[in-house]
DRENTORKOL-3810 file (N, C-alpha, C; in nm, 4 decimals):
REM DRENTORKOL-3810
@n.u->0.0847; n.v->-0.1175; n.w->0.0000; ca.u->0.0000; ca.v->0.0000; ca.w->0.0000; c.u->0.0897; c.v->0.1245; c.w->0.0000
@n.u->0.0536; n.v->0.2269; n.w->-0.0757; ca.u->0.1363; ca.v->0.3477; ca.w->-0.0788; c.u->0.1482; c.v->0.4135; c.w->0.0589
@n.u->0.2591; n.v->0.4841; n.w->0.0771; ca.u->0.2806; ca.v->0.5604; ca.w->0.2004; c.u->0.2761; c.v->0.7084; c.w->0.1653
@n.u->0.2314; n.v->0.7879; n.w->0.2619; ca.u->0.2184; ca.v->0.9321; ca.w->0.2436; c.u->0.2772; c.v->1.0056; c.w->0.3625
@n.u->0.3413; n.v->1.1190; n.w->0.3333; ca.u->0.3855; ca.v->1.2108; ca.w->0.4366; c.u->0.2839; c.v->1.3249; c.w->0.4374
@n.u->0.2294; n.v->1.3526; n.w->0.5540; ca.u->0.1324; ca.v->1.4598; ca.w->0.5703; c.u->0.1982; c.v->1.5713; c.w->0.6503
@n.u->0.1943; n.v->1.6906; n.w->0.5959; ca.u->0.2477; ca.v->1.8082; ca.w->0.6650; c.u->0.1283; c.v->1.8840; c.w->0.7229
@n.u->0.1262; n.v->1.8939; n.w->0.8553; ca.u->0.0169; ca.v->1.9622; ca.w->0.9238; c.u->0.0716; c.v->2.0892; c.w->0.9881
@n.u->0.0252; n.v->2.2040; n.w->0.9427; ca.u->0.0680; ca.v->2.3300; ca.w->1.0014; c.u->-0.0148; c.v->2.3558; c.w->1.1269
@n.u->0.0522; n.v->2.3475; n.w->1.2420; ca.u->-0.0125; ca.v->2.3671; ca.w->1.3720; c.u->0.0776; c.v->2.4596; c.w->1.4537
@n.u->0.0497; n.v->2.5913; n.w->1.4485; ca.u->0.1338; ca.v->2.6852; ca.w->1.5238; c.u->0.1451; c.v->2.6436; c.w->1.6701
@n.u->0.2685; n.v->2.6412; n.w->1.7204; ca.u->0.2919; ca.v->2.6038; ca.w->1.8596; c.u->0.2906; c.v->2.4549; c.w->1.8855
@n.u->0.2923; n.v->2.3737; n.w->1.7819; ca.u->0.2863; ca.v->2.2277; ca.w->1.8000; c.u->0.3945; c.v->2.1782; c.w->1.8953
@n.u->0.5131; n.v->2.2360; n.w->1.8853; ca.u->0.6239; ca.v->2.1921; ca.w->1.9701; c.u->0.6048; c.v->2.2247; c.w->2.1167
@n.u->0.5079; n.v->2.3092; n.w->2.1470; ca.u->0.4799; ca.v->2.3455; ca.w->2.2869; c.u->0.3600; c.v->2.2711; c.w->2.3446
@n.u->0.2996; n.v->2.1831; n.w->2.2667; ca.u->0.1857; ca.v->2.1067; ca.w->2.3178; c.u->0.2303; c.v->2.0195; c.w->2.4346
@n.u->0.1452; n.v->2.0089; n.w->2.5346; ca.u->0.1775; ca.v->1.9268; ca.w->2.6510; c.u->0.1620; c.v->1.7794; c.w->2.6165
@n.u->0.2147; n.v->1.6938; n.w->2.7012; ca.u->0.1986; ca.v->1.5491; ca.w->2.6815; c.u->0.0503; c.v->1.5130; c.w->2.6758
@n.u->-0.0306; n.v->1.5745; n.w->2.7617; ca.u->-0.1737; ca.v->1.5442; ca.w->2.7634; c.u->-0.2403; c.v->1.5904; c.w->2.6336
@n.u->-0.2023; n.v->1.7052; n.w->2.5819; ca.u->-0.2581; ca.v->1.7527; ca.w->2.4550; c.u->-0.2182; c.v->1.6602; c.w->2.3407
@n.u->-0.0956; n.v->1.6144; n.w->2.3404; ca.u->-0.0516; ca.v->1.5193; ca.w->2.2377; c.u->-0.1251; c.v->1.3865; c.w->2.2503
@n.u->-0.1498; n.v->1.3417; n.w->2.3734; ca.u->-0.2278; ca.v->1.2183; ca.w->2.3934; c.u->-0.3692; c.v->1.2356; c.w->2.3402
@n.u->-0.4295; n.v->1.3512; n.w->2.3628; ca.u->-0.5658; ca.v->1.3760; ca.w->2.3158; c.u->-0.5714; c.v->1.3764; c.w->2.1629
@n.u->-0.4739; n.v->1.4393; n.w->2.1002; ca.u->-0.4655; ca.v->1.4382; ca.w->1.9538; c.u->-0.4522; c.v->1.2942; c.w->1.9043
@n.u->-0.3680; n.v->1.2176; n.w->1.9715; ca.u->-0.3471; ca.v->1.0776; ca.w->1.9353; c.u->-0.4764; c.v->0.9979; c.w->1.9498
@n.u->-0.5473; n.v->1.0181; n.w->2.0606; ca.u->-0.6740; ca.v->0.9457; ca.w->2.0827; c.u->-0.7755; c.v->0.9789; c.w->1.9737
@n.u->-0.7872; n.v->1.1078; n.w->1.9409; ca.u->-0.8836; ca.v->1.1492; ca.w->1.8378; c.u->-0.8487; c.v->1.0848; c.w->1.7039
@n.u->-0.7206; n.v->1.0857; n.w->1.6683; ca.u->-0.6785; ca.v->1.0258; ca.w->1.5428; c.u->-0.7074; c.v->0.8758; c.w->1.5409
@n.u->-0.6734; n.v->0.8076; n.w->1.6483; ca.u->-0.6940; ca.v->0.6619; ca.w->1.6552; c.u->-0.8417; c.v->0.6252; c.w->1.6497
@n.u->-0.9270; n.v->0.7060; n.w->1.7105; ca.u->-1.0713; ca.v->0.6802; ca.w->1.7071; c.u->-1.1220; c.v->0.6840; c.w->1.5624
@n.u->-1.0796; n.v->0.7853; n.w->1.4881; ca.u->-1.1206; ca.v->0.7965; ca.w->1.3478; c.u->-1.0589; c.v->0.6833; c.w->1.2658
@n.u->-0.9345; n.v->0.6489; n.w->1.2922; ca.u->-0.8717; ca.v->0.5372; ca.w->1.2208; c.u->-0.9502; c.v->0.4081; c.w->1.2427
@n.u->-0.9938; n.v->0.3846; n.w->1.3661; ca.u->-1.0741; ca.v->0.2650; ca.w->1.3954; c.u->-1.2036; c.v->0.2660; c.w->1.3148
@n.u->-1.2672; n.v->0.3834; n.w->1.3033; ca.u->-1.3918; ca.v->0.3953; ca.w->1.2271; c.u->-1.3688; c.v->0.3699; c.w->1.0785
@n.u->-1.2532; n.v->0.4127; n.w->1.0279; ca.u->-1.2246; ca.v->0.4007; ca.w->0.8848; c.u->-1.1765; c.v->0.2616; c.w->0.8451
@n.u->-1.1379; n.v->0.1815; n.w->0.9423; ca.u->-1.0967; ca.v->0.0448; ca.w->0.9132; c.u->-0.9539; c.v->0.0340; c.w->0.8636
@n.u->-0.9176; n.v->-0.0833; n.w->0.8138; ca.u->-0.7769; ca.v->-0.1118; ca.w->0.7807; c.u->-0.7253; c.v->-0.0435; c.w->0.6547
@n.u->-0.8082; n.v->0.0310; n.w->0.5847; ca.u->-0.7595; ca.v->0.0923; ca.w->0.4608; c.u->-0.6644; c.v->0.2083; c.w->0.4842
@n.u->-0.6518; n.v->0.2542; n.w->0.6086; ca.u->-0.5581; ca.v->0.3611; ca.w->0.6411; c.u->-0.4882; c.v->0.3252; c.w->0.7712
@n.u->-0.3566; n.v->0.3431; n.w->0.7742; ca.u->-0.2786; ca.v->0.3107; ca.w->0.8943; c.u->-0.1818; c.v->0.4239; c.w->0.9243
@n.u->-0.1764; n.v->0.4617; n.w->1.0505; ca.u->-0.0834; ca.v->0.5639; ca.w->1.0972; c.u->0.0449; c.v->0.4924; c.w->1.1369
@n.u->0.1562; n.v->0.5337; n.w->1.0819; ca.u->0.2844; ca.v->0.4698; ca.w->1.1112; c.u->0.3572; c.v->0.5439; c.w->1.2224
@n.u->0.3779; n.v->0.6744; n.w->1.2061; ca.u->0.4378; ca.v->0.7563; ca.w->1.3111; c.u->0.4296; c.v->0.9024; c.w->1.2724
@n.u->0.4571; n.v->0.9898; n.w->1.3691; ca.u->0.4554; ca.v->1.1337; ca.w->1.3457; c.u->0.5732; c.v->1.1993; c.w->1.4152
@n.u->0.6107; n.v->1.3163; n.w->1.3622; ca.u->0.7208; ca.v->1.3952; ca.w->1.4167; c.u->0.6684; c.v->1.5352; c.w->1.4453
@n.u->0.6862; n.v->1.5806; n.w->1.5680; ca.u->0.6385; ca.v->1.7126; ca.w->1.6095; c.u->0.7565; c.v->1.8094; c.w->1.6058
@n.u->0.7396; n.v->1.9211; n.w->1.5331; ca.u->0.8393; ca.v->2.0272; ca.w->1.5304; c.u->0.7745; c.v->2.1527; c.w->1.5910
@n.u->0.8434; n.v->2.2641; n.w->1.5853; ca.u->0.7904; ca.v->2.3850; ca.w->1.6485; c.u->0.6497; c.v->2.4206; c.w->1.6031
@n.u->0.6265; n.v->2.4250; n.w->1.4723; ca.u->0.4977; ca.v->2.4707; ca.w->1.4201; c.u->0.4319; c.v->2.3752; c.w->1.3210
@n.u->0.4811; n.v->2.2527; n.w->1.3164; ca.u->0.4230; ca.v->2.1538; ca.w->1.2256; c.u->0.4311; c.v->2.0150; c.w->1.2867
@n.u->0.3437; n.v->1.9296; n.w->1.2372; ca.u->0.3515; ca.v->1.7871; ca.w->1.2689; c.u->0.3579; c.v->1.7146; c.w->1.1347
@n.u->0.4594; n.v->1.6307; n.w->1.1182; ca.u->0.4768; ca.v->1.5507; ca.w->0.9975; c.u->0.4359; c.v->1.4072; c.w->1.0310
@n.u->0.3410; n.v->1.3555; n.w->0.9541; ca.u->0.2884; ca.v->1.2218; ca.w->0.9819; c.u->0.3169; c.v->1.1296; c.w->0.8641
@n.u->0.3431; n.v->1.0050; n.w->0.8953; ca.u->0.3615; ca.v->0.9021; ca.w->0.7935; c.u->0.2457; c.v->0.8039; c.w->0.8054
@n.u->0.1724; n.v->0.7888; n.w->0.6958; ca.u->0.0561; ca.v->0.6996; ca.w->0.6904; c.u->0.0684; c.v->0.6083; c.w->0.5706
@n.u->-0.0007; n.v->0.4955; n.w->0.5743; ca.u->-0.0203; ca.v->0.4155; ca.w->0.4537; c.u->-0.1703; c.v->0.4181; c.w->0.4246
@n.u->-0.2016; n.v->0.4294; n.w->0.2975; ca.u->-0.3413; ca.v->0.4374; ca.w->0.2537; c.u->-0.3454; c.v->0.4082; c.w->0.1042
@n.u->-0.4612; n.v->0.3689; n.w->0.0527; ca.u->-0.4680; ca.v->0.3379; ca.w->-0.0903; c.u->-0.4519; c.v->0.4612; c.w->-0.1789
@n.u->-0.4893; n.v->0.5796; n.w->-0.1277; ca.u->-0.4750; ca.v->0.7015; ca.w->-0.2066; c.u->-0.4819; c.v->0.8234; c.w->-0.1151
@n.u->-0.4465; n.v->0.9390; n.w->-0.1704; ca.u->-0.4440; ca.v->1.0626; ca.w->-0.0912; c.u->-0.5830; c.v->1.1047; c.w->-0.0457
@n.u->-0.6864; n.v->1.0651; n.w->-0.1171; ca.u->-0.8233; ca.v->1.0986; ca.w->-0.0772; c.u->-0.8587; c.v->1.0424; c.w->0.0596
@n.u->-0.8114; n.v->0.9241; n.w->0.0888; ca.u->-0.8378; ca.v->0.8630; ca.w->0.2198; c.u->-0.7669; c.v->0.9428; c.w->0.3293
@n.u->-0.6470; n.v->0.9910; n.w->0.3004; ca.u->-0.5741; ca.v->1.0750; ca.w->0.3960; c.u->-0.6536; c.v->1.2031; c.w->0.4221
@n.u->-0.7051; n.v->1.2645; n.w->0.3156; ca.u->-0.7844; ca.v->1.3872; ca.w->0.3307; c.u->-0.9129; c.v->1.3616; c.w->0.4094
@n.u->-0.9742; n.v->1.2463; n.w->0.3876; ca.u->-1.0948; ca.v->1.2106; ca.w->0.4629; c.u->-1.0629; c.v->1.2008; c.w->0.6122
@n.u->-0.9519; n.v->1.1370; n.w->0.6463; ca.u->-0.9110; ca.v->1.1265; ca.w->0.7866; c.u->-0.8907; c.v->1.2660; c.w->0.8463
@n.u->-0.8238; n.v->1.3540; n.w->0.7718; ca.u->-0.8003; ca.v->1.4906; ca.w->0.8200; c.u->-0.9330; c.v->1.5633; c.w->0.8444
@n.u->-1.0260; n.v->1.5478; n.w->0.7511; ca.u->-1.1567; ca.v->1.6126; ca.w->0.7658; c.u->-1.2298; c.v->1.5619; c.w->0.8902
@n.u->-1.2293; n.v->1.4312; n.w->0.9093; ca.u->-1.3002; ca.v->1.3721; ca.w->1.0239; c.u->-1.2374; c.v->1.4095; c.w->1.1575
@n.u->-1.1066; n.v->1.4231; n.w->1.1624; ca.u->-1.0403; ca.v->1.4566; ca.w->1.2887; c.u->-1.0406; c.v->1.6059; c.w->1.3152
@n.u->-1.0516; n.v->1.6856; n.w->1.2085; ca.u->-1.0401; ca.v->1.8295; ca.w->1.2229; c.u->-0.8959; c.v->1.8765; c.w->1.2222
@n.u->-0.8025; n.v->1.7873; n.w->1.1909; ca.u->-0.6610; ca.v->1.8231; ca.w->1.1816; c.u->-0.6325; c.v->1.8722; c.w->1.0402
@n.u->-0.5463; n.v->1.9719; n.w->1.0258; ca.u->-0.5119; ca.v->2.0152; ca.w->0.8906; c.u->-0.4250; c.v->1.9115; c.w->0.8201
@n.u->-0.4384; n.v->1.9076; n.w->0.6900; ca.u->-0.3479; ca.v->1.8282; ca.w->0.6059; c.u->-0.3053; c.v->1.9236; c.w->0.4952
@n.u->-0.2135; n.v->2.0136; n.w->0.5296; ca.u->-0.1747; ca.v->2.1203; ca.w->0.4384; c.u->-0.1039; c.v->2.0692; c.w->0.3142
@n.u->-0.0325; n.v->1.9602; n.w->0.3293; ca.u->0.0341; ca.v->1.8994; ca.w->0.2152; c.u->0.0350; c.v->1.7486; c.w->0.2364
@n.u->-0.0053; n.v->1.6760; n.w->0.1333; ca.u->-0.0025; ca.v->1.5296; ca.w->0.1345; c.u->0.0843; c.v->1.4868; c.w->0.0172
@n.u->0.1936; n.v->1.4171; n.w->0.0470; ca.u->0.2884; ca.v->1.3762; ca.w->-0.0559; c.u->0.3093; c.v->1.2258; c.w->-0.0517
@n.u->0.2950; n.v->1.1609; n.w->-0.1659; ca.u->0.3205; ca.v->1.0170; ca.w->-0.1724; c.u->0.4704; c.v->0.9918; c.w->-0.1646
@n.u->0.5094; n.v->0.8943; n.w->-0.0845; ca.u->0.6496; ca.v->0.8558; ca.w->-0.0717; c.u->0.6871; c.v->0.7777; c.w->-0.1971
@n.u->0.7895; n.v->0.8227; n.w->-0.2657; ca.u->0.8352; ca.v->0.7569; ca.w->-0.3888; c.u->0.9526; c.v->0.6633; c.w->-0.3644
@n.u->1.0304; n.v->0.6929; n.w->-0.2602; ca.u->1.1464; ca.v->0.6092; ca.w->-0.2278; c.u->1.1808; c.v->0.6313; c.w->-0.0817
@n.u->1.2447; n.v->0.5324; n.w->-0.0227; ca.u->1.2943; ca.v->0.5417; ca.w->0.1140; c.u->1.4444; c.v->0.5185; c.w->0.1071
@n.u->1.5204; n.v->0.6110; n.w->0.1630; ca.u->1.6658; ca.v->0.5979; ca.w->0.1604; c.u->1.7199; c.v->0.6096; c.w->0.3022
@n.u->1.8397; n.v->0.5664; n.w->0.3207; ca.u->1.9074; ca.v->0.5752; ca.w->0.4494; c.u->2.0538; c.v->0.5402; c.w->0.4315
@n.u->2.1299; n.v->0.5463; n.w->0.5383; ca.u->2.2742; ca.v->0.5230; ca.w->0.5295; c.u->2.3114; c.v->0.3865; c.w->0.4722
@n.u->2.2290; n.v->0.2871; n.w->0.4933; ca.u->2.2642; ca.v->0.1525; ca.w->0.4469; c.u->2.2770; c.v->0.1431; c.w->0.2956
@n.u->2.2042; n.v->0.2261; n.w->0.2218; ca.u->2.2128; ca.v->0.2133; ca.w->0.0755; c.u->2.3408; c.v->0.2740; c.w->0.0193
@n.u->2.4143; n.v->0.3493; n.w->0.1011; ca.u->2.5409; ca.v->0.4069; ca.w->0.0554; c.u->2.6523; c.v->0.3030; c.w->0.0520
@n.u->2.6349; n.v->0.1940; n.w->0.1230; ca.u->2.7364; ca.v->0.0896; ca.w->0.1283; c.u->2.7222; c.v->-0.0019; c.w->0.0073
@n.u->2.8347; n.v->-0.0558; n.w->-0.0420; ca.u->2.8266; ca.v->-0.1499; ca.w->-0.1545; c.u->2.7458; c.v->-0.2734; c.w->-0.1146
@n.u->2.6789; n.v->-0.3293; n.w->-0.2119; ca.u->2.6013; ca.v->-0.4516; ca.w->-0.1866; c.u->2.6919; c.v->-0.5620; c.w->-0.1375
@n.u->2.6445; n.v->-0.6366; n.w->-0.0405; ca.u->2.7243; ca.v->-0.7501; ca.w->0.0057; c.u->2.7002; c.v->-0.8664; c.w->-0.0889
@n.u->2.7913; n.v->-0.9590; n.w->-0.0887; ca.u->2.7793; ca.v->-1.0714; ca.w->-0.1799; c.u->2.6994; c.v->-1.1848; c.w->-0.1199
@n.u->2.6704; n.v->-1.1757; n.w->0.0112; ca.u->2.5966; ca.v->-1.2839; ca.w->0.0755; c.u->2.4485; c.v->-1.2761; c.w->0.0458
@n.u->2.3851; n.v->-1.3923; n.w->0.0247; ca.u->2.2416; ca.v->-1.3935; ca.w->-0.0022; c.u->2.1631; c.v->-1.3568; c.w->0.1239
@n.u->2.0445; n.v->-1.2971; n.w->0.1025; ca.u->1.9552; ca.v->-1.2702; ca.w->0.2138; c.u->1.9911; c.v->-1.1484; c.w->0.2958
@n.u->2.0881; n.v->-1.0691; n.w->0.2512; ca.u->2.1229; ca.v->-0.9478; ca.w->0.3250; c.u->2.0046; c.v->-0.8536; c.w->0.3224
@n.u->1.9692; n.v->-0.8029; n.w->0.4386; ca.u->1.8605; ca.v->-0.7061; ca.w->0.4490; c.u->1.9170; c.v->-0.5685; c.w->0.4210
@n.u->1.8669; n.v->-0.5010; n.w->0.3200; ca.u->1.9200; ca.v->-0.3686; ca.w->0.2906; c.u->1.8053; c.v->-0.2735; c.w->0.2615
@n.u->1.8283; n.v->-0.1466; n.w->0.2934; ca.u->1.7311; ca.v->-0.0450; ca.w->0.2608; c.u->1.7362; c.v->-0.0231; c.w->0.1115
@n.u->1.6205; n.v->-0.0230; n.w->0.0509; ca.u->1.6124; ca.v->0.0030; ca.w->-0.0923; c.u->1.5237; c.v->0.1229; c.w->-0.1147
@n.u->1.5087; n.v->0.1597; n.w->-0.2364; ca.u->1.4336; ca.v->0.2772; ca.w->-0.2685; c.u->1.2842; c.v->0.2574; c.w->-0.2832
@n.u->1.2333; n.v->0.1357; n.w->-0.2725; ca.u->1.0907; ca.v->0.1134; ca.w->-0.2935; c.u->1.0380; c.v->0.0123; c.w->-0.1947
@n.u->0.9062; n.v->0.0075; n.w->-0.1888; ca.u->0.8388; ca.v->-0.0948; ca.w->-0.1073; c.u->0.8139; c.v->-0.2187; c.w->-0.1894
END
């Protein structure tokens, strides 16, 4: 299933209390439960004025539906085209079955 990065502009996000973050999490999870397995929240990153979320969903419309139902902004929804990391900079090993980060799912 495709993955999406959602950029949510939330002024002061980095100053939200643990309880406020828990409440946001509860609201999101409640809507996810209602929407069923077609959308999954993987993780989120809170910065000063934005929250970046990683979700899997069949299309961006489902991400927008989740945002509408929760009342959270989804200012930008971008499909992940590749995943990279330090492991891909190393030459391929010759041994079979080596687990390596690649550019696609």
